[in-house]
C-alpha positions as CSV (number, residue, x, y, z in Angstrom):
1,M,26.2,169.6,83.7
2,N,24.3,167.1,85.7
3,K,24.6,168.7,88.9
4,K,21.5,167.0,90.3
5,E,21.7,168.4,93.8
6,V,23.0,172.0,93.2
7,Y,20.7,172.0,90.8
8,K,17.7,171.0,93.3
9,E,19.3,173.6,95.8
10,Y,18.9,176.3,93.7
11,T,15.6,175.6,92.4
12,E,14.2,175.5,96.0
13,R,16.4,178.1,97.3
14,A,14.5,180.7,94.2
15,Q,11.4,179.7,95.6
16,N,11.8,181.3,99.2
17,Y,9.7,184.4,98.2
18,K,6.8,182.0,98.8
19,N,8.1,182.6,102.5
20,V,7.4,185.9,103.1
21,F,4.5,186.3,101.6
22,D,1.7,187.6,102.8
23,P,-1.9,186.6,101.5
24,E,-3.8,188.7,104.1
25,T,-1.5,192.3,102.8
26,Q,-0.4,190.8,99.3
27,F,3.1,192.7,100.3
28,M,6.1,190.5,101.1
29,R,7.1,190.6,104.9
30,G,9.7,190.6,107.1
31,R,8.9,187.4,109.5
32,F,9.5,187.8,113.5
33,R,9.3,185.1,115.6
34,N,7.1,183.4,112.8
35,T,4.5,185.8,113.0
36,W,4.2,188.9,110.3
37,F,6.9,192.0,111.1
38,T,3.7,194.2,112.8
39,P,2.2,197.3,112.9
40,F,3.3,197.0,109.0
41,D,3.4,200.1,106.9
42,P,4.5,198.6,103.0
43,Y,6.0,202.7,102.9
44,E,8.0,202.0,106.1
45,V,11.7,201.6,104.8
46,N,13.2,200.0,108.2
47,F,15.5,196.7,108.2
48,N,13.5,194.1,107.0
49,Y,14.5,195.6,103.5
50,T,18.2,196.3,101.5
51,E,17.6,200.2,100.8
52,A,13.3,199.9,100.2
53,N,10.1,199.3,101.6
54,A,7.6,196.6,100.9
55,W,6.5,197.9,97.5
56,Q,9.5,197.9,95.8
57,Y,10.2,194.4,96.6
58,S,7.0,192.7,96.8
59,F,7.3,192.4,92.6
60,Y,10.9,191.2,93.3
61,V,10.8,187.6,91.8
62,P,11.6,187.6,88.3
63,Q,12.7,183.9,88.4
64,D,9.4,182.8,88.6
65,I,6.6,185.3,87.4
66,S,4.4,182.4,87.2
67,G,4.4,181.0,90.5
68,F,4.6,184.3,92.1
69,T,1.5,185.2,89.8
70,N,-0.7,181.8,91.6
71,L,0.6,183.4,94.7
72,L,-1.2,186.7,94.3
73,G,-4.4,185.1,92.9
74,G,-3.4,185.0,88.8
75,K,-3.5,187.8,86.4
76,D,-5.7,189.8,87.9
77,K,-3.9,190.7,90.8
78,L,-1.1,190.9,89.5
79,E,-1.9,193.7,87.4
80,A,-4.1,195.1,90.2
81,N,-1.2,195.3,92.2
82,L,0.8,197.2,89.3
83,D,-1.5,199.2,89.3
84,K,-1.7,200.6,93.3
85,L,2.6,200.5,92.4
86,F,2.4,203.4,90.4
87,V,-0.3,205.5,91.7
88,A,0.5,205.0,95.1
89,E,1.3,207.9,97.7
90,Y,4.5,209.8,97.1
91,K,5.7,208.7,99.9
92,T,8.4,206.9,102.5
93,S,8.4,206.4,106.2
94,G,10.6,204.7,108.7
95,R,14.0,205.7,108.2
96,H,15.4,207.6,105.8
97,Q,16.6,206.0,102.7
98,V,18.4,208.5,99.9
99,D,18.4,205.7,97.1
100,I,14.6,205.8,97.1
101,T,14.0,208.1,94.3
102,G,12.9,208.6,90.5
103,L,9.3,208.0,92.1
104,I,6.1,206.9,90.3
105,G,4.3,205.9,93.4
106,Q,6.0,203.9,94.8
107,Y,7.3,202.6,91.2
108,A,11.5,203.8,92.3
109,H,13.6,204.1,89.3
110,G,16.1,205.5,91.2
111,N,16.8,202.3,92.6
112,E,17.6,198.4,90.7
113,P,15.0,196.9,92.1
114,S,12.1,198.3,90.7
115,H,13.7,198.2,87.3
116,H,11.6,195.5,85.8
117,M,8.8,196.3,87.1
118,A,7.2,198.0,84.6
119,Y,7.4,195.0,81.7
120,L,5.6,193.0,84.2
121,Y,2.5,194.2,82.4
122,N,3.6,191.5,79.5
123,F,3.1,189.4,81.9
124,V,-0.1,189.7,82.1
125,N,-1.2,189.9,78.7
126,K,-1.3,193.7,79.0
127,P,2.0,194.8,77.2
128,Y,0.4,198.5,76.1
129,K,0.4,199.5,80.2
130,T,4.0,198.7,80.0
131,Q,4.7,200.6,77.1
132,E,3.1,203.1,78.8
133,K,5.4,203.6,81.6
134,V,8.4,202.8,80.0
135,H,8.3,205.4,77.8
136,Q,7.0,207.8,80.8
137,I,10.4,206.6,82.8
138,L,12.7,207.2,79.5
139,T,11.0,210.6,79.2
140,Q,10.6,212.0,82.6
141,L,13.5,210.4,84.7
142,Y,16.1,210.9,82.4
143,T,17.5,214.4,81.1
144,N,20.1,215.8,79.3
145,T,21.8,217.2,82.2
146,P,25.0,216.4,84.2
147,N,22.3,214.8,86.7
148,G,20.4,213.4,84.5
149,I,20.1,210.0,85.9
150,S,16.8,209.6,88.8
151,G,19.5,207.7,91.0
152,N,23.0,206.2,91.9
153,E,25.0,205.1,88.9
154,D,25.7,201.8,90.2
155,C,28.3,200.2,88.2
156,G,26.2,201.9,84.8
157,Q,22.6,200.0,85.3
158,M,20.5,203.5,85.3
159,S,22.6,203.7,82.3
160,A,21.9,200.6,81.3
161,W,18.3,200.3,81.5
162,Y,18.1,203.8,79.4
163,I,20.0,202.2,76.7
164,F,18.0,199.0,76.5
165,S,14.3,200.5,77.2
166,S,14.9,203.7,74.6
167,I,16.1,200.9,72.1
168,G,12.6,198.4,72.7
169,F,13.7,195.9,75.1
170,Y,14.8,195.2,78.9
171,P,15.8,191.4,80.6
172,V,13.8,190.7,82.8
173,T,15.2,188.0,84.1
174,P,18.6,188.0,82.2
175,G,18.9,184.1,82.7
176,S,16.2,183.4,80.5
177,N,18.1,184.4,77.7
178,Q,14.4,186.6,76.7
179,Y,14.3,190.2,76.0
180,I,10.6,191.7,77.4
181,I,9.9,194.2,74.5
182,G,8.2,198.0,76.0
183,T,8.7,200.8,73.0
184,P,11.5,203.0,71.1
185,L,12.2,205.8,71.5
186,F,14.9,206.0,68.2
187,N,13.4,205.6,64.6
188,K,16.2,203.4,64.2
189,A,19.2,201.4,66.4
190,T,21.4,198.6,65.0
191,F,23.0,196.6,67.1
192,N,27.4,195.8,64.9
193,L,27.1,191.9,66.0
194,E,30.4,189.8,66.9
195,S,29.4,187.9,63.8
196,G,29.9,190.6,61.4
197,K,25.8,191.2,61.2
198,T,23.6,193.5,62.4
199,F,20.4,193.4,64.2
200,T,17.8,196.2,63.7
201,V,15.0,197.6,65.1
202,S,13.1,200.9,63.4
203,A,9.8,202.2,64.6
204,E,7.6,203.0,61.1
205,N,5.2,206.3,62.9
206,L,6.9,206.9,66.1
207,S,5.5,210.1,67.7
208,D,5.8,211.0,71.5
209,T,2.3,210.7,70.8
210,N,2.0,207.3,68.8
211,I,3.7,204.9,71.8
212,Y,1.8,202.3,71.4
213,I,2.8,199.2,69.0
214,A,0.1,198.2,66.6
215,S,2.8,195.6,64.7
216,A,5.4,193.7,64.1
217,T,7.7,191.8,61.8
218,L,10.8,190.5,62.8
219,N,12.4,189.6,59.4
220,E,9.6,190.8,57.7
221,K,7.0,188.0,58.7
222,P,4.4,188.9,61.5
223,Y,6.4,188.5,64.7
224,N,3.4,188.6,67.2
225,Q,5.0,188.1,71.0
226,S,5.8,190.5,73.3
227,Y,9.4,189.4,74.1
228,I,12.1,188.3,71.6
229,S,14.9,185.4,72.7
230,H,19.0,186.3,72.5
231,E,19.3,184.1,70.3
232,N,17.3,186.1,67.0
233,L,19.2,189.1,68.1
234,M,22.2,187.1,67.7
235,N,21.1,185.9,63.7
236,G,21.2,189.7,62.7
237,G,18.2,191.0,61.1
238,T,15.4,193.5,61.6
239,L,12.4,193.9,64.3
240,H,9.9,196.3,62.7
241,F,7.3,198.0,64.8
242,K,4.6,200.3,63.5
243,M,3.0,203.1,66.4
244,K,-0.4,203.8,67.1
245,D,-1.3,206.6,69.3
246,S,-4.0,204.3,71.3
247,P,-3.9,200.9,73.1
248,T,-3.7,197.9,70.7
249,D,-4.2,194.0,71.4
250,W,-1.1,193.4,69.6
251,A,1.1,190.4,71.8
252,T,-2.3,190.4,74.5
253,K,-3.4,185.8,73.6
254,D,-1.4,184.1,76.8
255,N,0.7,182.1,74.0
256,E,2.0,186.0,72.9
257,I,3.3,186.2,76.2
258,P,6.5,185.7,78.4
259,E,6.5,183.6,81.3
260,T,9.5,182.6,83.7
261,R,8.7,179.1,85.4
262,I,9.6,177.2,87.9
263,E,8.4,173.7,88.1
264,D,10.8,171.4,89.3
265,H,11.6,170.4,93.1
266,I,8.4,172.3,94.0
267,I,9.6,173.6,97.8
268,I,6.5,173.3,100.4
269,T,5.7,175.9,102.1
270,P,6.6,176.0,106.3
271,P,3.3,177.5,108.5
272,F,3.3,180.7,109.4
273,I,1.0,182.2,112.7
274,S,-1.2,184.4,111.1
275,K,-2.8,184.9,114.9
276,G,-1.7,184.7,118.0
277,K,1.0,186.6,120.4
278,T,4.0,184.6,121.0
279,A,4.7,186.7,124.4
280,F,1.0,187.4,125.8
281,K,-0.3,188.1,128.9
282,G,-3.3,185.6,129.8
283,E,-3.3,183.8,127.2
284,T,-3.4,183.7,123.3
285,R,-5.2,182.3,120.2
286,V,-3.0,181.2,117.9
287,E,-3.6,180.2,114.0
288,L,-1.8,178.9,111.5
289,Q,-1.6,179.1,107.7
290,S,0.7,178.1,105.1
291,N,1.2,178.9,101.8
292,T,1.2,176.1,99.9
293,K,-2.7,175.6,98.5
294,D,-4.4,172.6,100.0
295,A,-0.9,171.5,102.4
296,S,-1.8,169.6,105.2
297,I,-0.7,171.7,108.9
298,Y,1.4,169.6,111.9
299,Y,1.9,171.2,114.8
300,S,3.5,170.0,118.3
301,E,3.5,171.4,122.0
302,N,6.5,171.4,124.4
303,N,7.9,168.1,122.4
304,S,4.4,166.7,122.3
305,D,3.5,163.6,118.8
306,F,2.9,166.1,115.8
307,K,-1.1,166.3,115.5
308,I,-2.6,167.8,112.2
309,Y,-3.8,171.0,112.7
310,K,-7.3,171.6,111.8
311,K,-8.8,174.6,114.1
312,P,-7.3,177.7,115.8
313,F,-5.6,176.2,119.5
314,T,-4.9,178.5,122.9
315,I,-1.9,178.9,124.8
316,S,-2.2,180.2,128.3
317,E,1.6,179.4,129.6
318,A,4.8,179.8,127.9
319,E,5.7,176.9,126.0
320,T,7.8,175.3,122.5
321,L,5.5,175.1,119.3
322,K,6.5,173.3,116.4
323,V,5.0,173.1,113.1
324,Y,5.4,171.9,109.2
325,S,3.4,171.4,106.4
326,Q,3.3,168.0,103.9
327,L,1.5,167.9,100.6
328,N,1.4,164.8,98.5
329,G,4.0,162.7,100.9
330,I,6.3,166.2,100.8
331,K,7.4,168.0,104.2
332,S,8.3,171.5,104.4
333,K,11.2,172.6,106.9
334,T,9.6,172.3,110.9
335,L,9.5,176.2,112.3
336,T,9.9,176.1,116.5
337,T,9.0,179.1,117.9
338,N,9.3,180.2,121.5
339,F,6.8,181.6,123.3
340,F,6.6,183.6,126.3
341,K,4.2,184.5,129.8
342,I,4.8,188.0,130.8
343,D,3.6,188.7,134.4
344,P,0.1,189.1,134.5
345,D,0.7,192.4,137.3
346,L,3.7,193.5,135.0
347,S,3.0,196.1,133.0
348,I,5.6,199.5,131.5
349,K,5.1,203.0,131.3
350,L,6.8,204.7,128.0
351,D,7.2,208.1,128.2
352,S,9.7,208.0,125.3
353,E,9.1,206.8,121.7
354,Y,10.4,204.0,119.9
355,A,11.2,203.7,116.2
356,N,9.0,201.6,114.5
357,Q,11.6,199.9,112.6
358,Y,12.9,198.7,115.7
359,N,10.1,198.4,117.6
360,A,10.9,194.5,119.2
361,G,7.1,193.2,119.6
362,G,5.6,196.3,120.7
363,N,4.7,198.3,124.0
364,N,6.0,195.0,125.9
365,A,8.7,194.8,123.9
366,L,11.5,195.6,127.3
367,I,9.6,193.2,129.5
368,D,8.7,190.0,127.6
369,G,11.4,188.3,128.6
370,I,13.6,187.7,125.0
371,L,16.7,189.1,125.1
372,G,18.4,190.6,122.0
373,T,21.3,189.5,120.5
374,Q,24.1,191.0,119.6
375,D,23.2,191.5,116.3
376,F,20.4,194.4,115.6
377,R,18.3,193.2,112.9
378,T,17.2,189.8,114.7
379,G,14.9,192.4,115.5
380,T,14.9,192.0,119.6
381,W,15.7,194.7,120.6
382,Q,13.8,198.6,120.6
383,G,15.5,201.1,118.7
384,Y,15.0,204.9,120.6
385,F,16.7,207.2,117.4
386,D,18.6,210.6,119.1
387,T,16.0,210.3,121.8
388,D,16.2,209.8,125.5
389,L,14.8,206.2,126.7
390,I,12.1,206.8,130.1
391,A,10.4,204.0,131.1
392,T,8.7,202.7,134.1
393,V,7.3,199.4,135.3
394,D,4.9,198.7,137.5
395,L,5.7,195.4,139.3
396,G,1.6,195.4,140.5
397,S,2.4,195.9,144.1
398,S,5.5,196.8,146.2
399,K,7.9,193.7,146.3
400,S,11.5,193.3,147.7
401,I,14.0,195.1,145.1
402,N,17.9,193.8,145.1
403,M,18.3,194.6,141.9
404,V,18.0,196.0,138.0
405,K,19.8,195.4,135.2
406,V,19.4,197.0,132.0
407,N,21.2,195.6,128.8
408,F,21.9,198.3,125.8
409,L,24.0,197.5,122.3
410,Q,27.0,198.9,121.3
411,D,27.0,198.9,117.0
412,Q,29.1,201.9,116.0
413,R,29.2,201.0,112.1
414,S,25.7,200.9,112.8
415,W,24.7,204.5,114.9
416,I,24.2,202.4,118.2
417,F,26.2,203.6,120.9
418,P,25.4,202.9,124.9
419,P,23.6,205.8,126.6
420,S,26.1,208.5,128.1
421,E,24.5,207.7,131.3
422,V,21.6,205.4,132.8
423,S,20.1,206.1,136.4
424,C,17.8,203.8,138.1
425,L,14.6,205.1,140.4
426,G,12.2,203.6,142.4
427,S,8.7,204.5,144.3
428,N,5.7,203.6,145.5
429,D,3.1,206.0,144.2
430,G,4.6,206.0,141.3
431,I,4.4,209.9,141.8
432,N,7.5,210.1,144.1
433,F,10.6,208.3,143.1
434,S,14.2,208.5,145.2
435,I,17.4,206.9,143.8
436,I,18.2,202.8,143.5
437,D,22.3,203.1,143.6
438,S,24.7,205.4,142.4
439,L,24.4,207.2,138.1
440,I,26.4,205.1,136.0
441,K,27.8,207.1,134.0
442,I,29.6,205.5,130.4
443,D,32.3,206.4,128.4
444,N,30.3,206.0,124.9
445,S,32.5,208.3,122.3
446,T,35.8,206.2,122.1
447,P,36.0,204.6,118.7
448,S,35.5,200.7,119.2
449,E,34.8,198.1,116.3
450,T,33.3,195.7,119.1
451,V,29.5,195.0,118.6
452,K,28.9,194.1,122.4
453,I,26.0,194.4,124.6
454,N,26.4,196.8,127.8
455,T,24.8,195.1,130.8
456,T,24.1,198.1,133.3
457,Y,23.7,197.0,137.2
458,F,22.0,198.6,139.7
459,K,22.8,197.1,143.5
460,Q,20.9,197.8,146.9
461,V,20.0,196.2,150.2
462,S,16.3,194.6,149.9
463,K,13.9,197.5,149.4
464,K,10.3,197.2,148.0
465,Y,8.9,199.0,145.6
466,R,6.3,198.7,143.2
467,F,7.3,201.2,140.7
468,I,11.2,200.7,138.8
469,K,11.9,203.6,136.8
470,V,15.4,203.1,134.1
471,I,16.6,207.1,132.5
472,A,19.1,206.5,129.7
473,K,20.4,209.4,128.2
474,K,21.3,209.6,124.4
475,L,25.0,210.2,123.2
476,G,23.3,213.1,120.8
477,Q,25.0,214.0,117.9
478,L,27.8,211.7,116.7
479,P,31.6,212.1,117.5
480,K,33.8,213.9,115.5
481,W,35.7,210.9,114.0
482,H,32.6,208.9,113.1
483,L,31.4,208.6,109.5
484,G,28.0,210.2,110.5
485,H,28.9,213.5,111.9
486,K,30.1,215.6,108.4
487,D,26.0,215.4,107.7
488,N,25.1,215.9,111.5
489,G,24.2,212.3,112.0
490,R,22.7,211.2,115.3
491,S,23.1,208.3,117.3
492,W,20.6,205.1,117.7
493,L,20.1,203.9,121.8
494,F,19.1,200.2,120.9
495,V,17.8,198.9,124.0
496,D,16.6,195.0,125.7
497,E,15.6,194.0,128.4
498,I,15.0,195.3,132.2
499,I,15.7,193.0,134.3
500,I,14.0,193.3,138.0
501,K,15.4,191.2,140.8
């Protein structure tokens, strides 16, 4: 169509997976202020992934498997990571997600982002491993019962995977017009094509143990590729397999395996902060890294001229850092990160436990000077599930206090409710506390579609305190009118930040 700008836009966008690949852990990870979301648990279901975890999204690059393989460090790495996927511990952490079902290790057949993974072994010259895994899924995760599929049907995809795979192949990358060969479940299957022709897949010596392809023919001619094109199917004919009970070397040569590759408009990935804290006390040592091999990294502090990055550097005051990468005259996007310095005399003690998936950067999140926005997914809010907030800020010494304010998020559609009541207390010894201002009660059970930040204020005539304690009571069980009430759902309390004047 000669739409070159559109082609360029989508080709570049299709490489954005490179920006969320962490070379140290070999997983796709969320980015938070240009650092990796931490602490990291690949089993954790959190807001960085849609209905899944890092295991279940870190192989999802069907459009550029060659580029993904290079990013990992070669075919051996991809094969090893796939092996780990299928034998990983059978568990998830973080948010409960009903879609994660049909588990083999951390391969989740009940959720579609996993559906191509068993076939990726073909791309690393090991089709026999694809044959093993596909046969296991076909025979163990589907049964002839009313609940015979291992996950949400989602417009027919669970069944579509079964139909394709049981015949002997599957479209890992639909736009490529290639079907990746697995292992057949039937002795014979025939497609009646619109043209009036037929295409037949047949298997010789097939059994529950003879699941490995020893050889294949296409229209009676030897066929040694572990994929077949849509054109071959539409031309009609017969694809015939001879089966065996042990792995073979069929279709294992480099010129016999499938590939998907992006070769035009290769992006340069911007640097990420591999070490260093964006909210720190004292100072922080910053290391930069890019996922583009051999790229030069440039950085600017507080809008100064860019200079080439040669070694880690130290930041000791609040500042703005800008970074970009460059290779062969092509520049990456420029990323800007604000660094915040926390008063070294300031500390906080939390007597309630926040959820790791909403940690907002860790224990100091409520006093780091970084304020949460109306979108809870930005990672700036600290979330407490069905838990009261009890937090005590230590100012380091007694100081005159005029006002304390605390921000809470309201997003009822996401089960986030403001507290039912908030109290604020002051102390000089950390043991004996007195009330600051009056108890604040909030009507948090009235239905509302509005997403907003609720700020509670505690004012008084200037008085000296060293310790400020904030107690916010949860809503608890969701109201009867809420969608989550029928499942005995519980509310979230999102807080950020505690500001003391």
